[in-house]
PDB file as gemmi writes it, atoms N, CA and C in Angstrom:
CRYST1    1.000    1.000    1.000  90.00  90.00  90.00 P 1                      
ATOM      1  N   GLN A   1     -12.082  -3.883  -1.836  1.00  0.00           N  
ATOM      2  CA  GLN A   1     -11.591  -3.971  -0.481  1.00  0.00           C  
ATOM      3  C   GLN A   1     -11.067  -5.355  -0.158  1.00  0.00           C  
ATOM      4  N   ILE A   2     -11.431  -6.349  -0.933  1.00  0.00           N  
ATOM      5  CA  ILE A   2     -11.000  -7.727  -0.699  1.00  0.00           C  
ATOM      6  C   ILE A   2     -10.295  -8.236  -1.946  1.00  0.00           C  
ATOM      7  N   LEU A   3      -9.120  -8.825  -1.752  1.00  0.00           N  
ATOM      8  CA  LEU A   3      -8.398  -9.454  -2.846  1.00  0.00           C  
ATOM      9  C   LEU A   3      -8.081 -10.880  -2.434  1.00  0.00           C  
ATOM     10  N   GLU A   4      -8.696 -11.832  -3.125  1.00  0.00           N  
ATOM     11  CA  GLU A   4      -8.510 -13.247  -2.830  1.00  0.00           C  
ATOM     12  C   GLU A   4      -7.840 -13.921  -4.016  1.00  0.00           C  
ATOM     13  N   LEU A   5      -6.591 -14.297  -3.827  1.00  0.00           N  
ATOM     14  CA  LEU A   5      -5.819 -14.969  -4.865  1.00  0.00           C  
ATOM     15  C   LEU A   5      -5.272 -16.295  -4.353  1.00  0.00           C  
ATOM     16  N   ASP A   6      -5.928 -16.879  -3.375  1.00  0.00           N  
ATOM     17  CA  ASP A   6      -5.442 -18.094  -2.747  1.00  0.00           C  
ATOM     18  C   ASP A   6      -5.620 -19.315  -3.641  1.00  0.00           C  
ATOM     19  N   SER A   7      -4.685 -20.252  -3.484  1.00  0.00           N  
ATOM     20  CA  SER A   7      -4.744 -21.569  -4.145  1.00  0.00           C  
ATOM     21  C   SER A   7      -4.822 -21.481  -5.659  1.00  0.00           C  
ATOM     22  N   ASN A   8      -3.951 -20.668  -6.259  1.00  0.00           N  
ATOM     23  CA  ASN A   8      -3.955 -20.488  -7.710  1.00  0.00           C  
ATOM     24  C   ASN A   8      -2.653 -20.871  -8.392  1.00  0.00           C  
ATOM     25  N   GLN A   9      -1.683 -21.366  -7.663  1.00  0.00           N  
ATOM     26  CA  GLN A   9      -0.379 -21.745  -8.199  1.00  0.00           C  
ATOM     27  C   GLN A   9       0.376 -20.547  -8.777  1.00  0.00           C  
ATOM     28  N   PHE A  10       0.112 -19.337  -8.250  1.00  0.00           N  
ATOM     29  CA  PHE A  10       0.890 -18.170  -8.642  1.00  0.00           C  
ATOM     30  C   PHE A  10       2.299 -18.312  -8.096  1.00  0.00           C  
ATOM     31  N   SER A  11       3.264 -17.723  -8.783  1.00  0.00           N  
ATOM     32  CA  SER A  11       4.656 -17.777  -8.310  1.00  0.00           C  
ATOM     33  C   SER A  11       5.337 -16.457  -8.637  1.00  0.00           C  
ATOM     34  N   GLY A  12       6.557 -16.328  -8.176  1.00  0.00           N  
ATOM     35  CA  GLY A  12       7.326 -15.114  -8.413  1.00  0.00           C  
ATOM     36  C   GLY A  12       7.107 -14.086  -7.316  1.00  0.00           C  
ATOM     37  N   SER A  13       7.452 -12.859  -7.623  1.00  0.00           N  
ATOM     38  CA  SER A  13       7.346 -11.766  -6.660  1.00  0.00           C  
ATOM     39  C   SER A  13       5.920 -11.255  -6.554  1.00  0.00           C  
ATOM     40  N   LEU A  14       5.593 -10.726  -5.392  1.00  0.00           N  
ATOM     41  CA  LEU A  14       4.298 -10.059  -5.239  1.00  0.00           C  
ATOM     42  C   LEU A  14       4.330  -8.747  -6.020  1.00  0.00           C  
ATOM     43  N   PRO A  15       3.302  -8.437  -6.768  1.00  0.00           N  
ATOM     44  CA  PRO A  15       3.317  -7.227  -7.611  1.00  0.00           C  
ATOM     45  C   PRO A  15       3.304  -5.946  -6.785  1.00  0.00           C  
ATOM     46  N   ARG A  16       4.089  -4.967  -7.220  1.00  0.00           N  
ATOM     47  CA  ARG A  16       4.148  -3.665  -6.547  1.00  0.00           C  
ATOM     48  C   ARG A  16       2.803  -2.946  -6.628  1.00  0.00           C  
ATOM     49  N   GLN A  17       1.956  -3.311  -7.565  1.00  0.00           N  
ATOM     50  CA  GLN A  17       0.655  -2.679  -7.717  1.00  0.00           C  
ATOM     51  C   GLN A  17      -0.226  -2.876  -6.489  1.00  0.00           C  
ATOM     52  N   LEU A  18       0.105  -3.838  -5.639  1.00  0.00           N  
ATOM     53  CA  LEU A  18      -0.653  -4.014  -4.398  1.00  0.00           C  
ATOM     54  C   LEU A  18      -0.639  -2.736  -3.570  1.00  0.00           C  
ATOM     55  N   GLY A  19       0.443  -1.976  -3.644  1.00  0.00           N  
ATOM     56  CA  GLY A  19       0.551  -0.731  -2.901  1.00  0.00           C  
ATOM     57  C   GLY A  19      -0.424   0.334  -3.386  1.00  0.00           C  
ATOM     58  N   GLY A  20      -0.904   0.213  -4.599  1.00  0.00           N  
ATOM     59  CA  GLY A  20      -1.859   1.169  -5.140  1.00  0.00           C  
ATOM     60  C   GLY A  20      -3.294   0.889  -4.710  1.00  0.00           C  
ATOM     61  N   LEU A  21      -3.511  -0.232  -4.065  1.00  0.00           N  
ATOM     62  CA  LEU A  21      -4.856  -0.586  -3.610  1.00  0.00           C  
ATOM     63  C   LEU A  21      -5.080   0.024  -2.223  1.00  0.00           C  
ATOM     64  N   THR A  22      -5.294   1.317  -2.181  1.00  0.00           N  
ATOM     65  CA  THR A  22      -5.315   2.060  -0.915  1.00  0.00           C  
ATOM     66  C   THR A  22      -6.497   1.695  -0.026  1.00  0.00           C  
ATOM     67  N   GLN A  23      -7.545   1.119  -0.580  1.00  0.00           N  
ATOM     68  CA  GLN A  23      -8.707   0.730   0.217  1.00  0.00           C  
ATOM     69  C   GLN A  23      -8.716  -0.765   0.550  1.00  0.00           C  
ATOM     70  N   LEU A  24      -7.623  -1.445   0.228  1.00  0.00           N  
ATOM     71  CA  LEU A  24      -7.537  -2.886   0.479  1.00  0.00           C  
ATOM     72  C   LEU A  24      -7.605  -3.164   1.978  1.00  0.00           C  
ATOM     73  N   ARG A  25      -8.508  -4.072   2.345  1.00  0.00           N  
ATOM     74  CA  ARG A  25      -8.671  -4.429   3.754  1.00  0.00           C  
ATOM     75  C   ARG A  25      -8.355  -5.907   4.015  1.00  0.00           C  
ATOM     76  N   PHE A  26      -8.677  -6.767   3.068  1.00  0.00           N  
ATOM     77  CA  PHE A  26      -8.461  -8.202   3.228  1.00  0.00           C  
ATOM     78  C   PHE A  26      -7.623  -8.709   2.063  1.00  0.00           C  
ATOM     79  N   LEU A  27      -6.474  -9.299   2.378  1.00  0.00           N  
ATOM     80  CA  LEU A  27      -5.586  -9.845   1.356  1.00  0.00           C  
ATOM     81  C   LEU A  27      -5.356 -11.322   1.661  1.00  0.00           C  
ATOM     82  N   GLN A  28      -5.806 -12.167   0.758  1.00  0.00           N  
ATOM     83  CA  GLN A  28      -5.630 -13.611   0.891  1.00  0.00           C  
ATOM     84  C   GLN A  28      -4.822 -14.116  -0.293  1.00  0.00           C  
ATOM     85  N   ILE A  29      -3.582 -14.476  -0.031  1.00  0.00           N  
ATOM     86  CA  ILE A  29      -2.707 -14.983  -1.095  1.00  0.00           C  
ATOM     87  C   ILE A  29      -2.094 -16.328  -0.685  1.00  0.00           C  
ATOM     88  N   HIS A  30      -2.717 -17.002   0.252  1.00  0.00           N  
ATOM     89  CA  HIS A  30      -2.150 -18.260   0.776  1.00  0.00           C  
ATOM     90  C   HIS A  30      -2.211 -19.376  -0.265  1.00  0.00           C  
ATOM     91  N   ASP A  31      -1.384 -20.385  -0.032  1.00  0.00           N  
ATOM     92  CA  ASP A  31      -1.331 -21.586  -0.882  1.00  0.00           C  
ATOM     93  C   ASP A  31      -1.013 -21.265  -2.339  1.00  0.00           C  
ATOM     94  N   ASN A  32       0.052 -20.501  -2.532  1.00  0.00           N  
ATOM     95  CA  ASN A  32       0.591 -20.223  -3.857  1.00  0.00           C  
ATOM     96  C   ASN A  32       2.091 -20.487  -3.808  1.00  0.00           C  
ATOM     97  N   GLY A  33       2.823 -19.928  -4.738  1.00  0.00           N  
ATOM     98  CA  GLY A  33       4.277 -20.095  -4.774  1.00  0.00           C  
ATOM     99  C   GLY A  33       5.011 -18.778  -4.811  1.00  0.00           C  
ATOM    100  N   PHE A  34       4.422 -17.728  -4.222  1.00  0.00           N  
ATOM    101  CA  PHE A  34       5.111 -16.435  -4.192  1.00  0.00           C  
ATOM    102  C   PHE A  34       6.435 -16.588  -3.457  1.00  0.00           C  
ATOM    103  N   SER A  35       7.508 -16.035  -4.049  1.00  0.00           N  
ATOM    104  CA  SER A  35       8.845 -16.299  -3.514  1.00  0.00           C  
ATOM    105  C   SER A  35       9.621 -15.041  -3.170  1.00  0.00           C  
ATOM    106  N   SER A  36       8.979 -13.933  -3.062  1.00  0.00           N  
ATOM    107  CA  SER A  36       9.670 -12.698  -2.708  1.00  0.00           C  
ATOM    108  C   SER A  36       9.576 -12.456  -1.207  1.00  0.00           C  
ATOM    109  N   SER A  37      10.064 -11.321  -0.791  1.00  0.00           N  
ATOM    110  CA  SER A  37       9.837 -10.911   0.591  1.00  0.00           C  
ATOM    111  C   SER A  37       8.479 -10.216   0.670  1.00  0.00           C  
ATOM    112  N   LEU A  38       8.001 -10.041   1.875  1.00  0.00           N  
ATOM    113  CA  LEU A  38       6.717  -9.342   2.053  1.00  0.00           C  
ATOM    114  C   LEU A  38       6.878  -7.865   1.689  1.00  0.00           C  
ATOM    115  N   PRO A  39       5.925  -7.285   1.012  1.00  0.00           N  
ATOM    116  CA  PRO A  39       6.019  -5.858   0.692  1.00  0.00           C  
ATOM    117  C   PRO A  39       5.635  -5.004   1.893  1.00  0.00           C  
ATOM    118  N   GLY A  40       6.274  -3.873   2.036  1.00  0.00           N  
ATOM    119  CA  GLY A  40       5.923  -2.943   3.097  1.00  0.00           C  
ATOM    120  C   GLY A  40       5.016  -1.840   2.602  1.00  0.00           C  
ATOM    121  N   TYR A  41       4.561  -1.951   1.378  1.00  0.00           N  
ATOM    122  CA  TYR A  41       3.843  -0.866   0.734  1.00  0.00           C  
ATOM    123  C   TYR A  41       2.340  -1.106   0.611  1.00  0.00           C  
ATOM    124  N   LEU A  42       1.768  -1.938   1.439  1.00  0.00           N  
ATOM    125  CA  LEU A  42       0.315  -2.132   1.424  1.00  0.00           C  
ATOM    126  C   LEU A  42      -0.364  -0.923   2.049  1.00  0.00           C  
ATOM    127  N   GLY A  43      -1.598  -0.671   1.680  1.00  0.00           N  
ATOM    128  CA  GLY A  43      -2.325   0.479   2.226  1.00  0.00           C  
ATOM    129  C   GLY A  43      -2.535   0.366   3.728  1.00  0.00           C  
ATOM    130  N   ASN A  44      -2.692   1.493   4.379  1.00  0.00           N  
ATOM    131  CA  ASN A  44      -2.844   1.527   5.839  1.00  0.00           C  
ATOM    132  C   ASN A  44      -4.214   1.064   6.314  1.00  0.00           C  
ATOM    133  N   GLU A  45      -5.110   0.699   5.407  1.00  0.00           N  
ATOM    134  CA  GLU A  45      -6.450   0.242   5.783  1.00  0.00           C  
ATOM    135  C   GLU A  45      -6.506  -1.267   5.978  1.00  0.00           C  
ATOM    136  N   ILE A  46      -5.399  -1.936   5.754  1.00  0.00           N  
ATOM    137  CA  ILE A  46      -5.380  -3.404   5.784  1.00  0.00           C  
ATOM    138  C   ILE A  46      -5.743  -3.936   7.177  1.00  0.00           C  
ATOM    139  N   VAL A  47      -6.638  -4.903   7.206  1.00  0.00           N  
ATOM    140  CA  VAL A  47      -7.122  -5.494   8.447  1.00  0.00           C  
ATOM    141  C   VAL A  47      -6.668  -6.954   8.563  1.00  0.00           C  
ATOM    142  N   TYR A  48      -6.563  -7.658   7.446  1.00  0.00           N  
ATOM    143  CA  TYR A  48      -6.343  -9.096   7.444  1.00  0.00           C  
ATOM    144  C   TYR A  48      -5.398  -9.454   6.305  1.00  0.00           C  
ATOM    145  N   ILE A  49      -4.343 -10.193   6.633  1.00  0.00           N  
ATOM    146  CA  ILE A  49      -3.411 -10.713   5.628  1.00  0.00           C  
ATOM    147  C   ILE A  49      -3.196 -12.191   5.906  1.00  0.00           C  
ATOM    148  N   ASN A  50      -3.454 -13.025   4.903  1.00  0.00           N  
ATOM    149  CA  ASN A  50      -3.122 -14.439   4.997  1.00  0.00           C  
ATOM    150  C   ASN A  50      -2.210 -14.761   3.820  1.00  0.00           C  
ATOM    151  N   ALA A  51      -0.932 -14.919   4.132  1.00  0.00           N  
ATOM    152  CA  ALA A  51       0.064 -15.250   3.116  1.00  0.00           C  
ATOM    153  C   ALA A  51       0.717 -16.588   3.430  1.00  0.00           C  
ATOM    154  N   ALA A  52       0.031 -17.451   4.138  1.00  0.00           N  
ATOM    155  CA  ALA A  52       0.575 -18.750   4.543  1.00  0.00           C  
ATOM    156  C   ALA A  52       0.830 -19.641   3.330  1.00  0.00           C  
ATOM    157  N   SER A  53       1.735 -20.576   3.502  1.00  0.00           N  
ATOM    158  CA  SER A  53       2.012 -21.621   2.510  1.00  0.00           C  
ATOM    159  C   SER A  53       2.408 -21.056   1.146  1.00  0.00           C  
ATOM    160  N   ASN A  54       3.401 -20.190   1.180  1.00  0.00           N  
ATOM    161  CA  ASN A  54       4.067 -19.707  -0.018  1.00  0.00           C  
ATOM    162  C   ASN A  54       5.549 -20.008   0.147  1.00  0.00           C  
ATOM    163  N   ASN A  55       6.387 -19.298  -0.582  1.00  0.00           N  
ATOM    164  CA  ASN A  55       7.841 -19.408  -0.421  1.00  0.00           C  
ATOM    165  C   ASN A  55       8.420 -18.053  -0.058  1.00  0.00           C  
ATOM    166  N   LEU A  56       7.669 -17.283   0.725  1.00  0.00           N  
ATOM    167  CA  LEU A  56       8.106 -15.947   1.106  1.00  0.00           C  
ATOM    168  C   LEU A  56       9.312 -16.031   2.030  1.00  0.00           C  
ATOM    169  N   THR A  57      10.201 -15.045   1.906  1.00  0.00           N  
ATOM    170  CA  THR A  57      11.441 -15.048   2.675  1.00  0.00           C  
ATOM    171  C   THR A  57      11.661 -13.697   3.341  1.00  0.00           C  
ATOM    172  N   GLY A  58      12.657 -13.644   4.208  1.00  0.00           N  
ATOM    173  CA  GLY A  58      13.075 -12.381   4.804  1.00  0.00           C  
ATOM    174  C   GLY A  58      12.361 -12.067   6.100  1.00  0.00           C  
ATOM    175  N   GLU A  59      12.361 -10.799   6.428  1.00  0.00           N  
ATOM    176  CA  GLU A  59      11.771 -10.317   7.664  1.00  0.00           C  
ATOM    177  C   GLU A  59      10.420  -9.668   7.411  1.00  0.00           C  
ATOM    178  N   ILE A  60       9.644  -9.557   8.470  1.00  0.00           N  
ATOM    179  CA  ILE A  60       8.406  -8.780   8.379  1.00  0.00           C  
ATOM    180  C   ILE A  60       8.812  -7.322   8.257  1.00  0.00           C  
ATOM    181  N   PRO A  61       8.345  -6.609   7.246  1.00  0.00           N  
ATOM    182  CA  PRO A  61       8.753  -5.220   7.043  1.00  0.00           C  
ATOM    183  C   PRO A  61       8.406  -4.326   8.238  1.00  0.00           C  
ATOM    184  N   THR A  62       9.285  -3.399   8.537  1.00  0.00           N  
ATOM    185  CA  THR A  62       9.031  -2.468   9.633  1.00  0.00           C  
ATOM    186  C   THR A  62       7.794  -1.612   9.388  1.00  0.00           C  
ATOM    187  N   GLU A  63       7.420  -1.428   8.135  1.00  0.00           N  
ATOM    188  CA  GLU A  63       6.229  -0.649   7.799  1.00  0.00           C  
ATOM    189  C   GLU A  63       4.955  -1.263   8.350  1.00  0.00           C  
ATOM    190  N   PHE A  64       4.997  -2.556   8.646  1.00  0.00           N  
ATOM    191  CA  PHE A  64       3.808  -3.207   9.204  1.00  0.00           C  
ATOM    192  C   PHE A  64       3.411  -2.590  10.546  1.00  0.00           C  
ATOM    193  N   ALA A  65       4.344  -1.949  11.219  1.00  0.00           N  
ATOM    194  CA  ALA A  65       4.026  -1.272  12.477  1.00  0.00           C  
ATOM    195  C   ALA A  65       3.049  -0.121  12.255  1.00  0.00           C  
ATOM    196  N   ASN A  66       2.964   0.370  11.023  1.00  0.00           N  
ATOM    197  CA  ASN A  66       2.033   1.459  10.686  1.00  0.00           C  
ATOM    198  C   ASN A  66       0.629   0.955  10.357  1.00  0.00           C  
ATOM    199  N   PHE A  67       0.469  -0.344  10.254  1.00  0.00           N  
ATOM    200  CA  PHE A  67      -0.841  -0.921   9.924  1.00  0.00           C  
ATOM    201  C   PHE A  67      -1.656  -1.029  11.208  1.00  0.00           C  
ATOM    202  N   THR A  68      -2.137   0.077  11.683  1.00  0.00           N  
ATOM    203  CA  THR A  68      -2.801   0.133  12.988  1.00  0.00           C  
ATOM    204  C   THR A  68      -4.131  -0.600  13.013  1.00  0.00           C  
ATOM    205  N   LYS A  69      -4.703  -0.885  11.843  1.00  0.00           N  
ATOM    206  CA  LYS A  69      -5.975  -1.610  11.782  1.00  0.00           C  
ATOM    207  C   LYS A  69      -5.799  -3.111  11.598  1.00  0.00           C  
ATOM    208  N   LEU A  70      -4.556  -3.553  11.427  1.00  0.00           N  
ATOM    209  CA  LEU A  70      -4.287  -4.969  11.184  1.00  0.00           C  
ATOM    210  C   LEU A  70      -4.655  -5.801  12.406  1.00  0.00           C  
ATOM    211  N   LYS A  71      -5.550  -6.758  12.209  1.00  0.00           N  
ATOM    212  CA  LYS A  71      -6.017  -7.633  13.283  1.00  0.00           C  
ATOM    213  C   LYS A  71      -5.451  -9.041  13.168  1.00  0.00           C  
ATOM    214  N   GLN A  72      -5.190  -9.505  11.931  1.00  0.00           N  
ATOM    215  CA  GLN A  72      -4.689 -10.865  11.754  1.00  0.00           C  
ATOM    216  C   GLN A  72      -3.645 -10.892  10.654  1.00  0.00           C  
ATOM    217  N   LEU A  73      -2.509 -11.518  10.969  1.00  0.00           N  
ATOM    218  CA  LEU A  73      -1.424 -11.705  10.030  1.00  0.00           C  
ATOM    219  C   LEU A  73      -1.010 -13.173  10.114  1.00  0.00           C  
ATOM    220  N   THR A  74      -1.224 -13.922   9.041  1.00  0.00           N  
ATOM    221  CA  THR A  74      -0.901 -15.348   9.014  1.00  0.00           C  
ATOM    222  C   THR A  74       0.205 -15.583   7.992  1.00  0.00           C  
ATOM    223  N   LEU A  75       1.345 -16.073   8.489  1.00  0.00           N  
ATOM    224  CA  LEU A  75       2.530 -16.274   7.636  1.00  0.00           C  
ATOM    225  C   LEU A  75       3.130 -17.657   7.772  1.00  0.00           C  
ATOM    226  N   THR A  76       2.390 -18.605   8.283  1.00  0.00           N  
ATOM    227  CA  THR A  76       2.922 -19.948   8.498  1.00  0.00           C  
ATOM    228  C   THR A  76       3.375 -20.584   7.183  1.00  0.00           C  
ATOM    229  N   ASP A  77       4.293 -21.531   7.292  1.00  0.00           N  
ATOM    230  CA  ASP A  77       4.823 -22.271   6.140  1.00  0.00           C  
ATOM    231  C   ASP A  77       5.477 -21.378   5.108  1.00  0.00           C  
ATOM    232  N   ASN A  78       6.296 -20.466   5.586  1.00  0.00           N  
ATOM    233  CA  ASN A  78       7.154 -19.616   4.766  1.00  0.00           C  
ATOM    234  C   ASN A  78       8.546 -19.599   5.414  1.00  0.00           C  
ATOM    235  N   GLU A  79       9.446 -18.823   4.870  1.00  0.00           N  
ATOM    236  CA  GLU A  79      10.784 -18.662   5.446  1.00  0.00           C  
ATOM    237  C   GLU A  79      10.943 -17.239   5.975  1.00  0.00           C  
ATOM    238  N   ILE A  80       9.950 -16.791   6.711  1.00  0.00           N  
ATOM    239  CA  ILE A  80       9.943 -15.430   7.263  1.00  0.00           C  
ATOM    240  C   ILE A  80      10.370 -15.499   8.723  1.00  0.00           C  
ATOM    241  N   PHE A  81      11.209 -14.557   9.116  1.00  0.00           N  
ATOM    242  CA  PHE A  81      11.653 -14.523  10.519  1.00  0.00           C  
ATOM    243  C   PHE A  81      11.505 -13.139  11.089  1.00  0.00           C  
TER     244      PHE A  81                                                      
END                                                                             
């Protein structure tokens, strides 16, 4: 239910396999070098996402409107609009 990959110097795109984690509730990927756009394919159980301080770009996916349990979304220090 928790995936913590923060502060690991990861880079590149976020893996599509994140969408297969249907019970994922907490995703912490801050302080890395991920450089893709945010995925819209996270499970609907997600409560907390911290993706701050990466190189993420683009817009917040419209699918995030379906994340009815999402309480906190932190995207500071990226190129997301």
